[in-house]
MITIVEX-38334 format. One line per 4 residues: number of its first residue (from 1); for each residue x, y, z of C-alpha. Coordinates in nm, 4 decimals, decimal comma. Layout:
N
NUM> X Y Z  ...
This chain:
545
1> -13,2902 -1,0847 4,8360  -13,0705 -0,7794 4,8961  -12,9190 -0,6058 4,5967  -12,5453 -0,6006 4,5564
5> -12,3210 -0,3072 4,4761  -11,9627 -0,2924 4,3573  -11,7386 -0,0974 4,5949  -11,3735 -0,0718 4,4968
9> -11,3994 -0,3919 4,2943  -11,5816 -0,5941 4,5617  -11,9503 -0,6934 4,5463  -12,1396 -0,6572 4,8749
13> -12,5052 -0,6779 4,9843  -12,4484 -0,5666 5,3428  -12,6270 -0,2459 5,4392  -12,4204 0,0412 5,5708
17> -12,2266 0,3512 5,4765  -11,9177 0,3154 5,2645  -11,6560 0,5754 5,1736  -11,4197 0,5540 4,8774
21> -11,1701 0,7923 4,7212  -11,1231 0,8490 4,3487  -10,8701 1,0619 4,1656  -10,9954 1,3862 4,0158
25> -10,6539 1,4517 3,8660  -10,5963 1,4035 3,4963  -10,2260 1,3507 3,4335  -10,0821 1,5375 3,1354
29> -10,0176 1,3357 2,8193  -9,6704 1,2003 2,7624  -9,4334 1,4097 2,5542  -9,2646 1,1736 2,3095
33> -8,9229 1,2092 2,1521  -8,8770 1,3963 1,8249  -8,4988 1,3969 1,7871  -8,4091 1,0270 1,7576
37> -8,2509 0,8967 1,4374  -8,1538 0,5635 1,2806  -7,8425 0,4759 1,0833  -7,8382 0,1474 0,8964
41> -7,4732 0,0728 0,8301  -7,4910 -0,0782 0,4826  -7,1201 -0,0455 0,4092  -7,0058 0,2877 0,5513
45> -6,8916 0,1150 0,8701  -6,6943 -0,1585 0,6975  -6,3963 -0,2620 0,9084  -6,5208 -0,0720 1,2125
49> -6,7924 -0,0942 1,4748  -6,8491 -0,3065 1,7816  -7,1331 -0,5458 1,8531  -7,2676 -0,7850 1,5931
53> -7,4339 -0,7541 1,2568  -7,8092 -0,7950 1,2230  -7,7326 -1,1462 1,0994  -7,4616 -1,2099 1,3550
57> -7,3356 -1,5288 1,5113  -7,4227 -1,4463 1,8728  -7,7055 -1,1956 1,8132  -7,9568 -1,1272 1,5399
61> -8,2437 -0,8914 1,4632  -8,3529 -0,6507 1,7347  -8,0806 -0,7720 1,9709  -7,8225 -0,6181 1,7360
65> -7,9615 -0,2621 1,7543  -7,7304 -0,0315 1,9472  -7,8263 0,3105 2,0809  -7,6247 0,6134 2,1863
69> -7,7233 0,9333 2,3618  -7,3887 1,1120 2,3430  -7,1045 1,1832 2,1043  -6,8517 0,9941 2,3143
73> -7,0712 0,6853 2,3528  -7,1148 0,6555 1,9763  -6,7461 0,7118 1,9061  -6,6381 0,4600 2,1697
77> -6,8631 0,2005 2,0070  -6,7830 0,2471 1,6388  -6,4127 0,2989 1,7210  -6,3234 0,4650 1,3908
81> -6,4109 0,5197 1,0274  -6,6649 0,7536 0,8719  -6,9285 0,6830 1,1377  -6,6806 0,7989 1,4030
85> -6,6378 1,1170 1,1993  -7,0139 1,1724 1,1530  -7,0904 1,1438 1,5233  -6,9649 1,5003 1,5782
89> -7,2047 1,6870 1,3445  -7,4936 1,4650 1,4534  -7,4579 1,5430 1,8220  -7,2930 1,8860 1,7913
93> -7,4167 2,0334 1,4631  -7,3191 2,3950 1,5307  -7,0664 2,5928 1,7255  -7,1706 2,6797 2,0788
97> -7,3018 3,0275 2,1519  -7,4747 3,2102 2,4332  -7,7497 2,9460 2,4272  -7,6887 2,5715 2,3921
101> -7,7411 2,4187 2,0477  -7,8786 2,0674 2,0630  -7,8156 1,7915 1,8129  -7,9856 1,4552 1,7794
105> -8,1243 1,3095 2,1006  -8,0362 0,9484 2,0280  -7,8779 0,7442 1,7505  -7,9927 0,3891 1,6825
109> -7,7271 0,2000 1,4854  -7,7592 -0,1398 1,3229  -7,5034 -0,3106 1,0986  -7,6672 -0,4580 0,7851
113> -7,4113 -0,7369 0,7655  -7,3536 -1,1003 0,8449  -7,0764 -1,1305 1,1046  -6,8678 -1,3762 1,3002
117> -6,6322 -1,3201 1,5952  -6,2531 -1,3308 1,6172  -6,0503 -1,5721 1,8278  -5,7267 -1,5263 2,0248
121> -5,5516 -1,8632 2,0444  -5,2763 -1,9354 2,2970  -5,0924 -2,2684 2,2672  -4,8953 -2,2854 2,5899
125> -4,6488 -2,5470 2,7080  -4,9015 -2,7111 2,9379  -5,2322 -2,6348 2,7703  -5,4188 -2,4066 2,5361
129> -5,6813 -2,1309 2,5427  -5,9196 -1,9994 2,2764  -6,0660 -1,6618 2,3683  -6,3508 -1,5372 2,1508
133> -6,4450 -1,1703 2,1109  -6,7976 -1,0517 2,1873  -6,7595 -0,8089 1,8973  -6,8031 -0,9512 1,5501
137> -6,6790 -0,8294 1,2139  -6,3432 -0,7163 1,0784  -6,2922 -0,4596 1,3540  -6,2320 -0,7513 1,5912
141> -5,9283 -0,8818 1,3980  -5,5991 -0,7547 1,5368  -5,3820 -0,5464 1,3008  -5,0259 -0,4306 1,3696
145> -4,8630 -0,1118 1,2368  -4,4842 -0,0938 1,2864  -4,5160 -0,3391 1,5724  -4,7997 -0,1548 1,7454
149> -5,1568 -0,2749 1,7774  -5,3443 -0,0346 1,5507  -5,6785 -0,2115 1,5069  -5,8762 -0,4938 1,6599
153> -5,8105 -0,7142 1,9615  -5,4976 -0,8820 2,0919  -5,3623 -1,0427 2,4072  -5,0287 -1,0152 2,5875
157> -4,8738 -1,2589 2,8311  -4,6305 -1,1023 3,0779  -4,4460 -1,1881 3,3955  -4,5995 -1,0921 3,7278
161> -4,4857 -0,7827 3,9149  -4,5486 -0,8765 4,2768  -4,4499 -1,2379 4,2099  -4,2187 -1,2788 3,9120
165> -4,2793 -1,6538 3,9045  -4,6413 -1,5876 3,8068  -4,7981 -1,4459 3,4941  -5,0575 -1,1905 3,3788
169> -5,2796 -1,2057 3,0696  -5,3884 -0,8649 2,9369  -5,6333 -0,7902 2,6553  -5,6125 -0,4836 2,4288
173> -5,7863 -0,3047 2,1434  -5,6161 -0,0861 1,8847  -5,6992 0,2862 1,8765  -5,6366 0,3892 1,5144
177> -5,9450 0,5718 1,3851  -5,8847 0,5146 1,0142  -5,7877 0,7402 0,7255  -6,0093 1,0206 0,5979
181> -6,0015 0,9742 0,2183  -6,0902 1,3385 0,1440  -5,7838 1,4706 0,3228  -5,5593 1,1621 0,3156
185> -5,5044 1,1946 0,6899  -5,6190 1,0081 1,0024  -5,9659 1,1149 1,1204  -5,8298 1,2200 1,4589
189> -5,4888 1,3324 1,3313  -5,3016 1,0390 1,4919  -5,1228 0,8010 1,2546  -5,1576 0,4266 1,3034
193> -4,7928 0,3958 1,4090  -4,8433 0,6650 1,6749  -5,1568 0,5289 1,8380  -5,1552 0,3647 2,1789
197> -5,3627 0,0512 2,2203  -5,6181 0,0595 2,5007  -5,5744 -0,2007 2,7720  -5,9244 -0,3379 2,8357
201> -5,8740 -0,5920 3,1130  -5,5947 -0,7812 3,2906  -5,5982 -1,1001 3,4915  -5,4573 -1,1239 3,8418
205> -5,1140 -1,2850 3,8723  -5,1637 -1,6581 3,8171  -4,9434 -1,9654 3,8099  -5,1622 -2,2054 3,6120
209> -5,4024 -2,2125 3,3218  -5,6668 -2,3449 3,5615  -5,6402 -2,0258 3,7697  -5,6612 -1,8181 3,4528
213> -5,9744 -2,0018 3,3374  -6,1345 -1,9569 3,6802  -6,0764 -1,5817 3,6562  -6,2252 -1,5673 3,3059
217> -6,5371 -1,7502 3,4220  -6,5835 -1,5136 3,7175  -6,4721 -1,1734 3,5867  -6,7480 -0,9383 3,4714
221> -6,4905 -0,7135 3,3066  -6,3572 -1,0036 3,1003  -6,7025 -1,1257 3,0001  -6,8018 -0,7762 2,8842
225> -6,5730 -0,8062 2,5840  -6,4753 -1,1733 2,5624  -6,5780 -1,5306 2,6298  -6,3709 -1,8427 2,6812
229> -6,4382 -2,0572 2,3781  -6,2511 -2,3634 2,5021  -5,9444 -2,4675 2,6953  -5,7224 -2,7734 2,7276
233> -5,4916 -2,8320 3,0228  -5,2279 -3,1000 3,0831  -5,1778 -3,2657 3,4205  -4,9843 -2,9742 3,5701
237> -5,1398 -2,6885 3,3707  -4,8591 -2,4588 3,4795  -4,7687 -2,1464 3,2874  -4,3929 -2,1440 3,2415
241> -4,1206 -1,8997 3,1364  -4,1001 -2,0695 2,7962  -4,4503 -1,9392 2,7222  -4,3139 -1,5842 2,7354
245> -4,0594 -1,6833 2,4744  -4,3331 -1,8302 2,2557  -4,5469 -1,5145 2,2903  -4,3128 -1,2197 2,3459
249> -4,5557 -0,9655 2,2003  -4,9182 -0,9255 2,0964  -5,1199 -1,2367 2,0122  -5,3637 -1,1099 1,7523
253> -5,7324 -1,1972 1,7284  -5,8109 -1,3549 1,3929  -6,0916 -1,5140 1,1964  -6,3673 -1,2515 1,2274
257> -6,5712 -1,1913 0,9123  -6,8351 -0,9481 0,7853  -7,0439 -0,9475 0,4695  -7,2945 -0,6791 0,3697
261> -7,5942 -0,8287 0,1895  -7,9397 -0,7153 0,0705  -8,0919 -0,9772 0,3020  -7,9129 -0,8219 0,5976
265> -8,0395 -0,4740 0,5016  -8,3952 -0,6075 0,4851  -8,3523 -0,7751 0,8235  -8,2200 -0,4503 0,9721
269> -8,5126 -0,2502 0,8371  -8,7610 -0,5003 0,9760  -8,5972 -0,5042 1,3196  -8,6091 -0,1252 1,3557
273> -8,9801 -0,0607 1,3136  -9,0693 -0,0787 1,6828  -8,7978 0,1681 1,7859  -8,8859 0,5257 1,8767
277> -8,7249 0,7379 1,6046  -8,8228 1,0065 1,3543  -8,5422 1,0153 1,0959  -8,3459 0,7706 0,8851
281> -8,0000 0,9029 0,7989  -7,8983 0,7468 0,4689  -7,5275 0,6870 0,4145  -7,5624 0,6272 0,0398
285> -7,4836 0,9595 -0,1229  -7,3431 1,1386 -0,4290  -7,3659 0,8985 -0,7276  -7,5333 0,6430 -0,4972
289> -7,8089 0,8730 -0,3725  -8,0619 0,6702 -0,5778  -7,9220 0,3404 -0,4467  -8,1626 0,0494 -0,3995
293> -8,1234 0,0748 -0,0213  -8,2397 0,4367 -0,0268  -8,5380 0,3266 -0,2309  -8,6111 0,0612 0,0319
297> -8,6065 0,3296 0,3009  -8,8461 0,5425 0,0979  -9,0779 0,2481 0,0331  -9,0717 0,1684 0,4041
301> -9,1757 0,5163 0,5167  -9,4294 0,5749 0,2403  -9,5710 0,2258 0,1833  -9,7525 0,1774 0,5116
305> -9,4912 -0,0450 0,6789  -9,3583 0,2229 0,9147  -9,5282 0,2247 1,2546  -9,5183 0,6059 1,2704
309> -9,4620 0,8832 1,0176  -9,0874 0,9064 0,9540  -8,8455 1,0892 0,7263  -8,5225 1,0218 0,5377
313> -8,2287 1,2615 0,5212  -7,9769 1,2035 0,2415  -7,6873 1,3833 0,0697  -7,6609 1,4511 -0,3026
317> -7,3592 1,5875 -0,4908  -7,0605 1,7799 -0,3586  -6,9849 2,0679 -0,5950  -7,0998 2,3023 -0,8700
321> -7,0423 2,0414 -1,1406  -7,2914 1,8097 -0,9726  -7,5488 2,0747 -0,8874  -7,7673 2,0777 -1,1983
325> -7,5901 1,8838 -1,4718  -7,6800 1,5269 -1,5623  -7,9240 1,2676 -1,4376  -7,7258 1,2182 -1,1155
329> -7,7162 1,5885 -1,0268  -7,8499 1,7160 -0,6961  -8,1446 1,8886 -0,8629  -8,2267 1,5714 -1,0584
333> -8,2138 1,3664 -0,7381  -8,4583 1,6044 -0,5683  -8,6984 1,5564 -0,8603  -8,6436 1,1806 -0,8445
337> -8,7571 1,1591 -0,4807  -9,0312 1,4262 -0,4991  -9,1542 1,3466 -0,1473  -9,2299 1,5443 0,1652
341> -9,0696 1,2587 0,3575  -8,7251 1,2988 0,1956  -8,4806 1,5795 0,2794  -8,1911 1,6065 0,0345
345> -7,8800 1,8125 0,1135  -7,6379 1,9497 -0,1489  -7,2745 2,0456 -0,1243  -6,9564 1,9439 0,0551
349> -6,8025 2,1828 0,3064  -6,4823 2,2967 0,4748  -6,3693 2,3085 0,8362  -6,0863 2,5137 0,9812
353> -5,7939 2,3310 1,1413  -5,4651 2,4423 1,2955  -5,2990 2,4014 0,9559  -5,5756 2,5600 0,7457
357> -5,8880 2,4093 0,5886  -5,9877 2,0469 0,5601  -6,2661 1,9098 0,3442  -6,5738 1,7351 0,4766
361> -6,8166 1,5533 0,2510  -7,1751 1,6459 0,1724  -7,2658 1,3510 0,3958  -7,0932 1,5274 0,6868
365> -7,2881 1,8444 0,6096  -7,6120 1,6463 0,5817  -7,5354 1,5026 0,9277  -7,4990 1,8573 1,0613
369> -7,8275 1,9577 0,8973  -7,9991 1,6525 1,0462  -7,8470 1,7219 1,3870  -7,9719 2,0782 1,3681
373> -8,3254 1,9773 1,2651  -8,3526 1,6920 1,5166  -8,2304 1,9180 1,7951  -8,5189 2,1606 1,7382
377> -8,8776 2,1173 1,8540  -9,0971 2,0190 1,5557  -9,2603 2,3619 1,5354  -8,9224 2,5382 1,5263
381> -8,8203 2,5830 1,1615  -8,4728 2,4953 1,0369  -8,4681 2,8071 0,8181  -8,1716 3,0335 0,8963
385> -8,0394 2,7971 1,1638  -7,6626 2,7928 1,1590  -7,4503 2,4797 1,1241  -7,0908 2,4092 1,2197
389> -6,8998 2,4548 0,8956  -6,6444 2,7193 0,7975  -6,6730 2,7158 0,4213  -6,8611 2,5827 0,1201
393> -6,7144 2,3749 -0,1628  -6,9943 2,5107 -0,3822  -7,0669 2,8775 -0,3061  -7,4127 2,9170 -0,4528
397> -7,5019 3,2518 -0,6074  -7,8494 3,4012 -0,5698  -7,9794 3,2378 -0,8882  -7,8595 2,8964 -0,7672
401> -8,0108 2,9537 -0,4230  -8,3451 3,0287 -0,5904  -8,3125 2,7225 -0,8155  -8,2366 2,4925 -0,5238
405> -8,5220 2,6311 -0,3162  -8,7721 2,5998 -0,5988  -8,6673 2,2416 -0,6702  -8,6800 2,0962 -0,3205
409> -8,3050 2,0859 -0,2589  -8,1875 2,1895 0,0863  -7,8756 2,4059 0,0723  -7,6639 2,6104 0,3087
413> -7,4822 2,9373 0,2530  -7,2993 3,2154 0,4313  -7,5463 3,4779 0,5531  -7,3775 3,8149 0,6010
417> -7,6511 3,9580 0,8224  -7,6314 3,6593 1,0574  -7,2529 3,6315 1,0112  -7,2526 3,2540 0,9859
421> -7,3232 2,9556 0,7637  -7,6935 2,8770 0,7816  -7,9626 2,6556 0,6316  -8,1307 2,8563 0,3578
425> -8,4758 2,7079 0,4232  -8,6122 2,3959 0,5890  -8,7572 2,2236 0,2811  -8,8031 1,8683 0,1586
429> -8,7961 1,7342 -0,1976  -9,1689 1,7713 -0,2672  -9,2019 1,9371 -0,6087  -9,5609 2,0505 -0,5518
433> -9,4307 2,3384 -0,3443  -9,6226 2,6472 -0,4490  -9,8332 2,6351 -0,1308  -9,7307 2,5700 0,2279
437> -9,9929 2,2959 0,2593  -10,1454 2,1246 -0,0429  -10,5018 1,9981 -0,0683  -10,3804 1,6381 -0,0277
441> -10,2143 1,7219 0,3056  -9,8580 1,7196 0,1736  -9,6237 2,0090 0,2463  -9,2796 2,1201 0,1266
445> -9,2060 2,2492 0,4778  -9,0025 2,0251 0,7082  -9,1569 2,1980 1,0100  -9,5167 2,1373 0,8987
449> -9,4494 1,7692 0,8340  -9,2706 1,7283 1,1669  -9,5642 1,8896 1,3479  -9,8183 1,6537 1,1904
453> -9,5948 1,3498 1,2460  -9,5360 1,4376 1,6110  -9,9027 1,5135 1,6709  -10,0121 1,1820 1,5180
457> -9,7546 0,9811 1,7129  -9,8460 1,1394 2,0435  -10,2183 1,0907 1,9816  -10,1654 0,7211 1,8991
461> -9,9430 0,6477 2,1988  -10,1355 0,8504 2,4572  -10,4790 0,7298 2,3399  -10,3611 0,3692 2,3453
465> -10,2311 0,4070 2,6996  -10,5480 0,5836 2,8105  -10,8120 0,3573 2,6566  -10,6371 0,0224 2,6019
469> -10,3852 0,0240 2,8853  -10,6091 -0,0970 3,1676  -10,5642 -0,4592 3,2688  -10,9049 -0,5158 3,4230
473> -11,1386 -0,2701 3,2535  -11,2749 -0,2023 2,9038  -11,2632 -0,0717 2,6559  -11,6195 -0,1342 2,5494
477> -11,9145 0,0811 2,4494  -12,0056 0,1297 2,8137  -11,6625 0,2241 2,9481  -11,5549 0,4327 2,6478
481> -11,8192 0,6553 2,4924  -11,8106 0,9065 2,2113  -11,8172 1,1789 2,4749  -11,5148 1,0253 2,6481
485> -11,3127 1,0234 2,3258  -11,4164 1,3773 2,2356  -11,3274 1,5093 2,5814  -10,9934 1,3296 2,5875
489> -10,8879 1,4526 2,2430  -10,9888 1,8097 2,3259  -10,7816 1,7914 2,6411  -10,4852 1,6481 2,4547
493> -10,5018 1,9090 2,1765  -10,5262 2,1847 2,4351  -10,2016 2,0560 2,5881  -10,0364 2,0891 2,2481
497> -10,1671 2,4390 2,1746  -9,9238 2,7314 2,1893  -9,9939 3,0266 2,4169  -9,8250 3,3471 2,5246
501> -9,6003 3,1623 2,7683  -9,5255 2,8354 2,5866  -9,4505 2,7538 2,2242  -9,6102 2,4336 2,0975
505> -9,7183 2,2264 1,7988  -10,0461 2,3954 1,7032  -10,2066 2,7398 1,7145  -10,5653 2,6283 1,7645
509> -10,8043 2,3388 1,7080  -11,1766 2,2829 1,6740  -11,4675 2,0755 1,5457  -11,3783 1,7650 1,7441
513> -11,6326 1,4887 1,6814  -11,6622 1,1187 1,7595  -11,8916 0,8599 1,6024  -11,9310 0,4846 1,6429
517> -11,9831 0,2094 1,3874  -11,9737 -0,1520 1,4971  -11,6620 -0,2029 1,7074  -11,4902 0,1085 1,5686
521> -11,4835 0,4662 1,6885  -11,4097 0,7413 1,4391  -11,2748 1,0656 1,5820  -11,2117 1,3753 1,3730
525> -11,0690 1,7181 1,4470  -10,9356 2,0290 1,2767  -10,6216 2,2173 1,3699  -10,3923 2,4982 1,2633
529> -10,0220 2,4016 1,2749  -9,7777 2,6426 1,4292  -9,6605 2,7482 1,0815  -9,3082 2,8787 1,0363
533> -9,2369 3,2406 0,9431  -8,9568 3,2791 0,6883  -9,0286 3,6154 0,5273  -9,0852 3,9531 0,6893
537> -9,1600 4,2486 0,4625  -9,1226 4,5915 0,6164  -9,2435 4,8868 0,4099  -9,1442 5,2439 0,4804
541> -9,3685 5,5265 0,3603  -9,2043 5,8572 0,2734  -9,3998 6,1623 0,3909  -9,3666 6,5297 0,3070
545> -9,2211 6,7447 0,5799
């Protein structure tokens, strides 16, 4: 009997000459993101924000995670409040210069609240309509200010223009951004009474409720923000002039609710794990910096639940009084966390405006610091990188700068040589900070930890795609050998090694080995991170003439 051979997946015993082509090209490994962040709204977004809560009526869990890749997209979604304010330093953390300054790449936002939608009810002469908002939570409820729609949704019924015997239904959302409590002024400078509501969608000119319902069921623009909850029509179903008398102005959306709960925070944290992000941005700060939710974030990233290595950025106290006095001081909070996965920022700041200075919180400054760090490649240190503030509430003297640096507290200051406000040094709260890398692998350097986190994530993802991503082959001991793993890892590490032309994660690597035990492969390697340089000492030697 003739022997059989496998040619391009087909067994054949027929004699002859066969030609096949195989790829000799090894595609480069995938570069994964390093600048994505997560914000769990656990109260800072109260009264604002589109979409639903993680325990919403229409959506729950992962379906209630919203992502933004630009300042405007985030602001359009949250609509107002402190999150609207924080979008600027996250995406644009420093003033522009000769070279672009990047902020965060992407923001994932999830509301840790239970929510329900609002309803706009129209009781017309010949029928009724209940229009429900796609958005849930208090931001959906319509609010008037001196007769103008300042917040939430509302409808207006008006006479037709082309045919005055017909009618038009228009839907609006208020544009007031909320009041900044630090400066007792609107976030965007426009008072509620001076805002202009945004018209979202309008129906064609219709004569009957039936025509209006048909438009609602067919219009993509309508269904983007609303859904018809129910309708009731009499025999004629006509819209009549008396309906304009009944509803001469805005018909406000009502009935939406939101409740922040620990269960919702837990659900939000669980839903986020599969997302591609590196940083949590905590919105509990000042006296709440040790809040239970912050502890949950820390437990998540240090307790083995997190899919990849991740970090938390938080803000401590605002001023000199809160710097190093009391158990809630910034220094005390840094000691409390004592982790190379937590970055703690001290001090509120000032921004220049047309009328002088305005205050921004330490949370705003922490957002700028996070934006600056996330906008840099992992091997690029945050030390001496400028941020977009114009003044410090707490101007630290040299002794305080030393104290903060030695105690794992990230601070900013005005650097006269660089002529700008800069990050003093890119450090985390780890108190074992005498050495750049400790024997247990921890490090007080943000850059070192970002390098190791990025390297590990890219190895996991690329190796999984390489060795487990084939639908009809392996992996088994025959198709994946120790030599295969060793060669692949060496190739990957080479692609992440810096050279004269390209900066990268590591300086060099070596001693790559692979062993097998049962159904497990164990691969080990050594590497030198692309360590930051933050001190240069130049010595001049005086010579005799």
